[in-house]
MITORDO-146224 format. One record per residue (C-alpha): residue number from 1; residue in one letter; chain; x, y, z. Coordinates in Angstrom, 2 decimals. Layout:
! residues N
num: NUM	residuo: A	cadena: A	xx: X	yy: Y	zz: Z
...
This chain:
! residues 253
num: 1	residuo: M	cadena: A	xx: 8.31	yy: 6.99	zz: 0.59
num: 2	residuo: K	cadena: A	xx: 9.37	yy: 8.61	zz: -2.55
num: 3	residuo: F	cadena: A	xx: 6.20	yy: 9.05	zz: -4.43
num: 4	residuo: A	cadena: A	xx: 3.43	yy: 11.45	zz: -4.66
num: 5	residuo: T	cadena: A	xx: 2.40	yy: 12.16	zz: -1.07
num: 6	residuo: A	cadena: A	xx: -0.09	yy: 14.96	zz: -1.22
num: 7	residuo: V	cadena: A	xx: -2.35	yy: 16.94	zz: -3.77
num: 8	residuo: L	cadena: A	xx: 0.58	yy: 19.19	zz: -4.57
num: 9	residuo: S	cadena: A	xx: 2.64	yy: 16.35	zz: -5.81
num: 10	residuo: L	cadena: A	xx: 0.24	yy: 14.59	zz: -8.20
num: 11	residuo: A	cadena: A	xx: 1.00	yy: 17.52	zz: -10.53
num: 12	residuo: M	cadena: A	xx: 4.75	yy: 16.62	zz: -10.05
num: 13	residuo: A	cadena: A	xx: 4.36	yy: 13.04	zz: -11.47
num: 14	residuo: E	cadena: A	xx: 7.54	yy: 10.90	zz: -11.18
num: 15	residuo: T	cadena: A	xx: 9.47	yy: 11.70	zz: -14.15
num: 16	residuo: D	cadena: A	xx: 12.53	yy: 9.97	zz: -13.16
num: 17	residuo: V	cadena: A	xx: 12.58	yy: 7.17	zz: -10.69
num: 18	residuo: R	cadena: A	xx: 16.02	yy: 6.21	zz: -9.40
num: 19	residuo: V	cadena: A	xx: 18.90	yy: 7.43	zz: -7.48
num: 20	residuo: I	cadena: A	xx: 19.03	yy: 10.36	zz: -9.70
num: 21	residuo: G	cadena: A	xx: 22.18	yy: 12.13	zz: -10.62
num: 22	residuo: G	cadena: A	xx: 24.25	yy: 9.42	zz: -8.84
num: 23	residuo: Y	cadena: A	xx: 26.89	yy: 6.80	zz: -9.82
num: 24	residuo: T	cadena: A	xx: 27.91	yy: 3.13	zz: -9.14
num: 25	residuo: P	cadena: A	xx: 30.19	yy: 2.97	zz: -6.27
num: 26	residuo: P	cadena: A	xx: 33.18	yy: 0.53	zz: -5.93
num: 27	residuo: A	cadena: A	xx: 32.13	yy: -3.08	zz: -5.23
num: 28	residuo: H	cadena: A	xx: 31.52	yy: -3.74	zz: -1.61
num: 29	residuo: R	cadena: A	xx: 32.51	yy: -0.13	zz: -0.46
num: 30	residuo: E	cadena: A	xx: 29.15	yy: 0.39	zz: 0.95
num: 31	residuo: N	cadena: A	xx: 29.28	yy: -2.78	zz: 3.09
num: 32	residuo: Y	cadena: A	xx: 26.49	yy: -1.93	zz: 5.41
num: 33	residuo: I	cadena: A	xx: 23.79	yy: -1.45	zz: 3.01
num: 34	residuo: L	cadena: A	xx: 20.82	yy: -4.17	zz: 3.05
num: 35	residuo: S	cadena: A	xx: 18.32	yy: -4.86	zz: 0.51
num: 36	residuo: L	cadena: A	xx: 15.09	yy: -5.90	zz: 1.80
num: 37	residuo: Q	cadena: A	xx: 13.29	yy: -8.48	zz: -0.39
num: 38	residuo: R	cadena: A	xx: 10.32	yy: -10.43	zz: -0.28
num: 39	residuo: S	cadena: A	xx: 10.61	yy: -13.87	zz: 0.76
num: 40	residuo: R	cadena: A	xx: 8.93	yy: -15.70	zz: -1.95
num: 41	residuo: L	cadena: A	xx: 9.74	yy: -13.41	zz: -4.93
num: 42	residuo: R	cadena: A	xx: 13.28	yy: -12.34	zz: -3.82
num: 43	residuo: S	cadena: A	xx: 12.40	yy: -9.09	zz: -5.12
num: 44	residuo: H	cadena: A	xx: 13.88	yy: -5.65	zz: -3.75
num: 45	residuo: F	cadena: A	xx: 11.38	yy: -3.21	zz: -2.16
num: 46	residuo: C	cadena: A	xx: 13.34	yy: -1.20	zz: 0.56
num: 47	residuo: G	cadena: A	xx: 16.80	yy: -0.55	zz: 1.82
num: 48	residuo: A	cadena: A	xx: 18.24	yy: -0.53	zz: 5.34
num: 49	residuo: S	cadena: A	xx: 21.41	yy: 0.02	zz: 7.23
num: 50	residuo: L	cadena: A	xx: 23.21	yy: -2.64	zz: 9.55
num: 51	residuo: V	cadena: A	xx: 24.31	yy: -1.27	zz: 12.60
num: 52	residuo: S	cadena: A	xx: 25.22	yy: -4.41	zz: 14.42
num: 53	residuo: A	cadena: A	xx: 25.47	yy: -8.05	zz: 13.81
num: 54	residuo: N	cadena: A	xx: 21.83	yy: -8.47	zz: 14.12
num: 55	residuo: K	cadena: A	xx: 20.07	yy: -5.03	zz: 14.05
num: 56	residuo: A	cadena: A	xx: 19.44	yy: -2.69	zz: 11.26
num: 57	residuo: I	cadena: A	xx: 17.99	yy: 0.89	zz: 11.00
num: 58	residuo: C	cadena: A	xx: 15.03	yy: 1.28	zz: 8.33
num: 59	residuo: A	cadena: A	xx: 12.04	yy: 3.64	zz: 7.83
num: 60	residuo: A	cadena: A	xx: 8.69	yy: 2.67	zz: 9.49
num: 61	residuo: H	cadena: A	xx: 6.85	yy: 3.12	zz: 6.27
num: 62	residuo: S	cadena: A	xx: 8.51	yy: 0.04	zz: 4.90
num: 63	residuo: K	cadena: A	xx: 6.12	yy: -2.36	zz: 6.42
num: 64	residuo: F	cadena: A	xx: 6.79	yy: -6.13	zz: 6.86
num: 65	residuo: I	cadena: A	xx: 3.51	yy: -8.00	zz: 6.49
num: 66	residuo: N	cadena: A	xx: 5.12	yy: -11.16	zz: 5.84
num: 67	residuo: V	cadena: A	xx: 8.62	yy: -12.45	zz: 6.82
num: 68	residuo: K	cadena: A	xx: 11.26	yy: -10.73	zz: 4.43
num: 69	residuo: I	cadena: A	xx: 14.96	yy: -11.47	zz: 3.82
num: 70	residuo: L	cadena: A	xx: 17.92	yy: -9.25	zz: 4.00
num: 71	residuo: R	cadena: A	xx: 20.79	yy: -9.42	zz: 1.36
num: 72	residuo: C	cadena: A	xx: 23.73	yy: -7.40	zz: 2.77
num: 73	residuo: N	cadena: A	xx: 25.95	yy: -5.50	zz: 0.29
num: 74	residuo: S	cadena: A	xx: 24.49	yy: -6.60	zz: -3.00
num: 75	residuo: Y	cadena: A	xx: 20.91	yy: -6.93	zz: -4.57
num: 76	residuo: K	cadena: A	xx: 21.88	yy: -9.95	zz: -6.56
num: 77	residuo: S	cadena: A	xx: 23.59	yy: -13.36	zz: -5.16
num: 78	residuo: E	cadena: A	xx: 27.22	yy: -13.51	zz: -5.14
num: 79	residuo: S	cadena: A	xx: 29.89	yy: -15.34	zz: -3.08
num: 80	residuo: S	cadena: A	xx: 30.39	yy: -12.28	zz: -0.53
num: 81	residuo: Q	cadena: A	xx: 26.76	yy: -11.82	zz: 0.10
num: 82	residuo: Q	cadena: A	xx: 25.02	yy: -12.99	zz: 3.24
num: 83	residuo: V	cadena: A	xx: 21.20	yy: -13.43	zz: 3.58
num: 84	residuo: Q	cadena: A	xx: 19.25	yy: -13.29	zz: 6.89
num: 85	residuo: T	cadena: A	xx: 15.57	yy: -13.34	zz: 7.78
num: 86	residuo: V	cadena: A	xx: 13.93	yy: -10.37	zz: 9.54
num: 87	residuo: S	cadena: A	xx: 12.39	yy: -11.71	zz: 12.80
num: 88	residuo: D	cadena: A	xx: 11.00	yy: -8.33	zz: 14.18
num: 89	residuo: Q	cadena: A	xx: 10.42	yy: -4.90	zz: 13.11
num: 90	residuo: K	cadena: A	xx: 9.90	yy: -2.14	zz: 15.91
num: 91	residuo: S	cadena: A	xx: 8.66	yy: 0.95	zz: 14.48
num: 92	residuo: H	cadena: A	xx: 8.24	yy: 4.31	zz: 16.41
num: 93	residuo: P	cadena: A	xx: 5.18	yy: 4.42	zz: 18.29
num: 94	residuo: Q	cadena: A	xx: 4.32	yy: 7.75	zz: 17.30
num: 95	residuo: Y	cadena: A	xx: 4.82	yy: 7.12	zz: 13.46
num: 96	residuo: N	cadena: A	xx: 2.35	yy: 8.97	zz: 11.42
num: 97	residuo: S	cadena: A	xx: 1.66	yy: 7.54	zz: 7.90
num: 98	residuo: S	cadena: A	xx: -0.10	yy: 11.06	zz: 6.81
num: 99	residuo: T	cadena: A	xx: 2.90	yy: 13.23	zz: 7.77
num: 100	residuo: F	cadena: A	xx: 5.57	yy: 10.77	zz: 7.78
num: 101	residuo: A	cadena: A	xx: 6.68	yy: 11.89	zz: 11.16
num: 102	residuo: N	cadena: A	xx: 8.68	yy: 9.51	zz: 13.30
num: 103	residuo: D	cadena: A	xx: 9.28	yy: 7.46	zz: 10.10
num: 104	residuo: I	cadena: A	xx: 11.88	yy: 5.17	zz: 11.70
num: 105	residuo: S	cadena: A	xx: 12.06	yy: 1.50	zz: 12.95
num: 106	residuo: V	cadena: A	xx: 14.61	yy: -1.02	zz: 14.14
num: 107	residuo: L	cadena: A	xx: 14.84	yy: -4.36	zz: 12.48
num: 108	residuo: T	cadena: A	xx: 16.15	yy: -7.49	zz: 14.21
num: 109	residuo: M	cadena: A	xx: 17.43	yy: -10.57	zz: 12.39
num: 110	residuo: L	cadena: A	xx: 16.62	yy: -14.12	zz: 13.28
num: 111	residuo: N	cadena: A	xx: 20.33	yy: -14.87	zz: 13.36
num: 112	residuo: S	cadena: A	xx: 23.40	yy: -12.69	zz: 13.25
num: 113	residuo: F	cadena: A	xx: 25.51	yy: -11.64	zz: 10.07
num: 114	residuo: T	cadena: A	xx: 28.98	yy: -12.89	zz: 10.22
num: 115	residuo: L	cadena: A	xx: 31.03	yy: -9.53	zz: 10.08
num: 116	residuo: N	cadena: A	xx: 33.92	yy: -9.55	zz: 7.73
num: 117	residuo: D	cadena: A	xx: 35.16	yy: -7.12	zz: 4.97
num: 118	residuo: Y	cadena: A	xx: 32.11	yy: -7.55	zz: 3.03
num: 119	residuo: V	cadena: A	xx: 29.53	yy: -7.22	zz: 5.76
num: 120	residuo: R	cadena: A	xx: 30.32	yy: -4.44	zz: 8.41
num: 121	residuo: P	cadena: A	xx: 28.01	yy: -2.39	zz: 10.61
num: 122	residuo: I	cadena: A	xx: 28.05	yy: 1.42	zz: 10.09
num: 123	residuo: A	cadena: A	xx: 28.33	yy: 3.50	zz: 13.32
num: 124	residuo: L	cadena: A	xx: 25.73	yy: 5.55	zz: 14.66
num: 125	residuo: P	cadena: A	xx: 25.89	yy: 9.57	zz: 15.31
num: 126	residuo: A	cadena: A	xx: 25.69	yy: 10.90	zz: 18.62
num: 127	residuo: A	cadena: A	xx: 22.12	yy: 11.61	zz: 20.25
num: 128	residuo: R	cadena: A	xx: 20.74	yy: 14.98	zz: 19.40
num: 129	residuo: S	cadena: A	xx: 17.54	yy: 16.67	zz: 20.34
num: 130	residuo: S	cadena: A	xx: 17.45	yy: 19.15	zz: 17.74
num: 131	residuo: E	cadena: A	xx: 18.63	yy: 20.19	zz: 14.30
num: 132	residuo: W	cadena: A	xx: 22.51	yy: 19.51	zz: 14.24
num: 133	residuo: M	cadena: A	xx: 23.93	yy: 19.50	zz: 10.73
num: 134	residuo: T	cadena: A	xx: 24.95	yy: 22.81	zz: 9.09
num: 135	residuo: S	cadena: A	xx: 23.82	yy: 23.92	zz: 5.52
num: 136	residuo: G	cadena: A	xx: 25.88	yy: 22.49	zz: 2.55
num: 137	residuo: T	cadena: A	xx: 27.33	yy: 19.63	zz: 4.58
num: 138	residuo: S	cadena: A	xx: 27.83	yy: 16.74	zz: 1.95
num: 139	residuo: L	cadena: A	xx: 25.71	yy: 13.52	zz: 2.49
num: 140	residuo: R	cadena: A	xx: 25.68	yy: 10.28	zz: 0.57
num: 141	residuo: V	cadena: A	xx: 22.54	yy: 8.67	zz: -0.21
num: 142	residuo: C	cadena: A	xx: 22.63	yy: 5.06	zz: -1.81
num: 143	residuo: G	cadena: A	xx: 20.14	yy: 2.70	zz: -2.73
num: 144	residuo: W	cadena: A	xx: 18.68	yy: 0.15	zz: -5.74
num: 145	residuo: G	cadena: A	xx: 15.83	yy: 2.51	zz: -6.81
num: 146	residuo: N	cadena: A	xx: 14.07	yy: 2.22	zz: -9.94
num: 147	residuo: T	cadena: A	xx: 16.18	yy: 3.40	zz: -13.03
num: 148	residuo: S	cadena: A	xx: 13.41	yy: 3.64	zz: -15.61
num: 149	residuo: T	cadena: A	xx: 11.02	yy: 6.67	zz: -16.11
num: 150	residuo: T	cadena: A	xx: 8.28	yy: 4.44	zz: -17.77
num: 151	residuo: E	cadena: A	xx: 8.33	yy: 0.88	zz: -15.98
num: 152	residuo: N	cadena: A	xx: 9.90	yy: -0.73	zz: -13.02
num: 153	residuo: V	cadena: A	xx: 13.25	yy: -1.64	zz: -13.85
num: 154	residuo: Y	cadena: A	xx: 15.29	yy: -2.11	zz: -10.52
num: 155	residuo: P	cadena: A	xx: 19.31	yy: -2.10	zz: -11.13
num: 156	residuo: A	cadena: A	xx: 21.35	yy: -5.03	zz: -9.89
num: 157	residuo: T	cadena: A	xx: 24.23	yy: -2.44	zz: -8.98
num: 158	residuo: L	cadena: A	xx: 24.01	yy: -0.21	zz: -6.21
num: 159	residuo: K	cadena: A	xx: 23.76	yy: 3.64	zz: -7.00
num: 160	residuo: C	cadena: A	xx: 24.84	yy: 6.36	zz: -4.57
num: 161	residuo: V	cadena: A	xx: 24.75	yy: 10.36	zz: -4.95
num: 162	residuo: E	cadena: A	xx: 26.25	yy: 13.11	zz: -2.72
num: 163	residuo: V	cadena: A	xx: 23.66	yy: 15.84	zz: -2.10
num: 164	residuo: P	cadena: A	xx: 24.08	yy: 18.82	zz: 0.43
num: 165	residuo: Y	cadena: A	xx: 22.10	yy: 19.20	zz: 3.64
num: 166	residuo: V	cadena: A	xx: 19.41	yy: 21.96	zz: 3.45
num: 167	residuo: T	cadena: A	xx: 18.58	yy: 23.47	zz: 6.46
num: 168	residuo: N	cadena: A	xx: 15.00	yy: 23.03	zz: 8.01
num: 169	residuo: A	cadena: A	xx: 13.95	yy: 26.61	zz: 7.66
num: 170	residuo: D	cadena: A	xx: 15.08	yy: 26.74	zz: 4.07
num: 171	residuo: C	cadena: A	xx: 13.21	yy: 23.37	zz: 3.68
num: 172	residuo: N	cadena: A	xx: 10.11	yy: 24.70	zz: 5.04
num: 173	residuo: A	cadena: A	xx: 10.07	yy: 27.82	zz: 2.86
num: 174	residuo: P	cadena: A	xx: 6.62	yy: 28.55	zz: 1.21
num: 175	residuo: E	cadena: A	xx: 8.30	yy: 27.72	zz: -2.29
num: 176	residuo: S	cadena: A	xx: 9.38	yy: 24.27	zz: -0.70
num: 177	residuo: Y	cadena: A	xx: 7.60	yy: 22.31	zz: 1.83
num: 178	residuo: D	cadena: A	xx: 5.85	yy: 24.95	zz: 3.30
num: 179	residuo: G	cadena: A	xx: 5.98	yy: 23.69	zz: 6.92
num: 180	residuo: G	cadena: A	xx: 5.96	yy: 20.01	zz: 6.11
num: 181	residuo: I	cadena: A	xx: 9.37	yy: 19.28	zz: 7.52
num: 182	residuo: L	cadena: A	xx: 8.71	yy: 18.53	zz: 11.06
num: 183	residuo: S	cadena: A	xx: 11.05	yy: 17.69	zz: 14.22
num: 184	residuo: G	cadena: A	xx: 13.22	yy: 14.48	zz: 13.31
num: 185	residuo: M	cadena: A	xx: 13.22	yy: 15.09	zz: 9.66
num: 186	residuo: F	cadena: A	xx: 15.88	yy: 16.80	zz: 7.35
num: 187	residuo: C	cadena: A	xx: 16.44	yy: 17.55	zz: 3.89
num: 188	residuo: A	cadena: A	xx: 19.13	yy: 17.19	zz: 1.46
num: 189	residuo: G	cadena: A	xx: 19.35	yy: 18.04	zz: -2.15
num: 190	residuo: L	cadena: A	xx: 20.02	yy: 20.77	zz: -4.71
num: 191	residuo: S	cadena: A	xx: 17.88	yy: 23.75	zz: -5.22
num: 192	residuo: Q	cadena: A	xx: 17.69	yy: 23.30	zz: -8.95
num: 193	residuo: G	cadena: A	xx: 16.94	yy: 19.56	zz: -8.55
num: 194	residuo: G	cadena: A	xx: 18.77	yy: 16.93	zz: -10.39
num: 195	residuo: K	cadena: A	xx: 20.06	yy: 14.63	zz: -7.72
num: 196	residuo: D	cadena: A	xx: 17.91	yy: 12.56	zz: -5.29
num: 197	residuo: A	cadena: A	xx: 16.61	yy: 9.27	zz: -3.94
num: 198	residuo: C	cadena: A	xx: 13.54	yy: 7.91	zz: -5.46
num: 199	residuo: Q	cadena: A	xx: 11.28	yy: 4.81	zz: -5.31
num: 200	residuo: G	cadena: A	xx: 13.03	yy: 1.68	zz: -3.90
num: 201	residuo: D	cadena: A	xx: 15.58	yy: 3.60	zz: -1.96
num: 202	residuo: S	cadena: A	xx: 13.17	yy: 3.98	zz: 0.92
num: 203	residuo: G	cadena: A	xx: 14.56	yy: 3.00	zz: 4.37
num: 204	residuo: G	cadena: A	xx: 18.14	yy: 3.16	zz: 3.06
num: 205	residuo: P	cadena: A	xx: 21.03	yy: 5.08	zz: 4.07
num: 206	residuo: V	cadena: A	xx: 22.11	yy: 8.53	zz: 4.30
num: 207	residuo: T	cadena: A	xx: 26.06	yy: 8.88	zz: 5.54
num: 208	residuo: K	cadena: A	xx: 28.20	yy: 11.72	zz: 6.60
num: 209	residuo: D	cadena: A	xx: 32.11	yy: 12.08	zz: 6.76
num: 210	residuo: F	cadena: A	xx: 32.52	yy: 9.31	zz: 4.71
num: 211	residuo: G	cadena: A	xx: 35.80	yy: 11.00	zz: 3.43
num: 212	residuo: T	cadena: A	xx: 38.07	yy: 8.37	zz: 1.50
num: 213	residuo: S	cadena: A	xx: 36.89	yy: 5.49	zz: 3.62
num: 214	residuo: V	cadena: A	xx: 33.44	yy: 4.11	zz: 4.48
num: 215	residuo: S	cadena: A	xx: 34.82	yy: 3.16	zz: 7.81
num: 216	residuo: D	cadena: A	xx: 34.87	yy: 6.74	zz: 8.73
num: 217	residuo: S	cadena: A	xx: 31.38	yy: 7.37	zz: 7.99
num: 218	residuo: I	cadena: A	xx: 28.33	yy: 7.59	zz: 10.08
num: 219	residuo: L	cadena: A	xx: 24.61	yy: 6.91	zz: 9.53
num: 220	residuo: V	cadena: A	xx: 22.62	yy: 10.21	zz: 9.86
num: 221	residuo: G	cadena: A	xx: 19.52	yy: 9.44	zz: 8.08
num: 222	residuo: A	cadena: A	xx: 16.99	yy: 6.87	zz: 6.59
num: 223	residuo: T	cadena: A	xx: 15.29	yy: 7.73	zz: 3.26
num: 224	residuo: S	cadena: A	xx: 11.75	yy: 8.72	zz: 4.13
num: 225	residuo: W	cadena: A	xx: 9.50	yy: 10.59	zz: 1.46
num: 226	residuo: G	cadena: A	xx: 9.56	yy: 13.70	zz: -0.91
num: 227	residuo: Y	cadena: A	xx: 7.43	yy: 15.47	zz: -3.58
num: 228	residuo: G	cadena: A	xx: 8.24	yy: 13.96	zz: -6.71
num: 229	residuo: C	cadena: A	xx: 12.06	yy: 13.08	zz: -7.38
num: 230	residuo: A	cadena: A	xx: 14.87	yy: 15.46	zz: -8.04
num: 231	residuo: Q	cadena: A	xx: 12.50	yy: 18.28	zz: -8.46
num: 232	residuo: P	cadena: A	xx: 13.57	yy: 22.01	zz: -8.07
num: 233	residuo: N	cadena: A	xx: 12.85	yy: 23.38	zz: -4.51
num: 234	residuo: Y	cadena: A	xx: 11.89	yy: 19.91	zz: -3.13
num: 235	residuo: P	cadena: A	xx: 14.88	yy: 17.96	zz: -2.00
num: 236	residuo: G	cadena: A	xx: 14.78	yy: 14.69	zz: -0.48
num: 237	residuo: V	cadena: A	xx: 13.17	yy: 14.12	zz: 3.02
num: 238	residuo: Y	cadena: A	xx: 15.13	yy: 11.87	zz: 5.51
num: 239	residuo: S	cadena: A	xx: 14.57	yy: 10.73	zz: 9.26
num: 240	residuo: D	cadena: A	xx: 17.30	yy: 12.04	zz: 11.30
num: 241	residuo: V	cadena: A	xx: 18.94	yy: 9.04	zz: 13.26
num: 242	residuo: A	cadena: A	xx: 20.37	yy: 11.12	zz: 16.00
num: 243	residuo: M	cadena: A	xx: 17.36	yy: 12.65	zz: 16.93
num: 244	residuo: F	cadena: A	xx: 15.80	yy: 9.13	zz: 17.53
num: 245	residuo: R	cadena: A	xx: 18.65	yy: 7.57	zz: 19.26
num: 246	residuo: E	cadena: A	xx: 18.06	yy: 8.48	zz: 22.94
num: 247	residuo: D	cadena: A	xx: 13.96	yy: 7.83	zz: 22.96
num: 248	residuo: F	cadena: A	xx: 13.86	yy: 5.00	zz: 20.47
num: 249	residuo: I	cadena: A	xx: 17.01	yy: 3.37	zz: 18.70
num: 250	residuo: D	cadena: A	xx: 19.10	yy: 2.67	zz: 21.79
num: 251	residuo: Q	cadena: A	xx: 15.98	yy: 1.35	zz: 23.72
num: 252	residuo: N	cadena: A	xx: 15.61	yy: -1.20	zz: 20.79
num: 253	residuo: M	cadena: A	xx: 19.23	yy: -2.45	zz: 20.28
């Protein structure tokens, strides 16, 4: 959850609340991304990633208190968009809301999406048991996060940003998260700040190996938390999908 999560972060008030330093991708390129919306208000509150016709990966902290809807590939209504209802959310049984450990969940839709050029699941990575990406690996973060520094203004167009992977050792340095990055988490961002996910991007995708075609991408993360947004020495923190495959994701697919 991209907001102040500890006493330290209170002094780092959200000064720029959006997918920061990013861009608007070509229409329908990220055709696996879901906008989670409140059933009655139809307002966006989190992202998710379609991994099969009726399953999606999200963050556990994106709680479903009432039935919510999913819009695939667009936040607003359009002809290529499909809408489904979430029938179930399975959050990791060891999710800890204080530390954000195991911040991952599997969503099940009441009915399956119709797969086509506009709605397409993204591939999952192979299962891993420890840190597996290397420093500087380019990752893509996308979402419909807030675009205003003073009020809640959520864009109708998707935003994406490319950020480099930061090793757990570097992210756990005293001048950064000082041990707060636990097993199953990873960081991505610039040491000087300026590029990041933020409020409204929670649960949304982090992809790798995107090259020139999204069909080559794999889903490596779900947006989880961070101290402020795009702050120097505090990159975004994400749940590592590969490290949850064997003991959680595959068991709920």
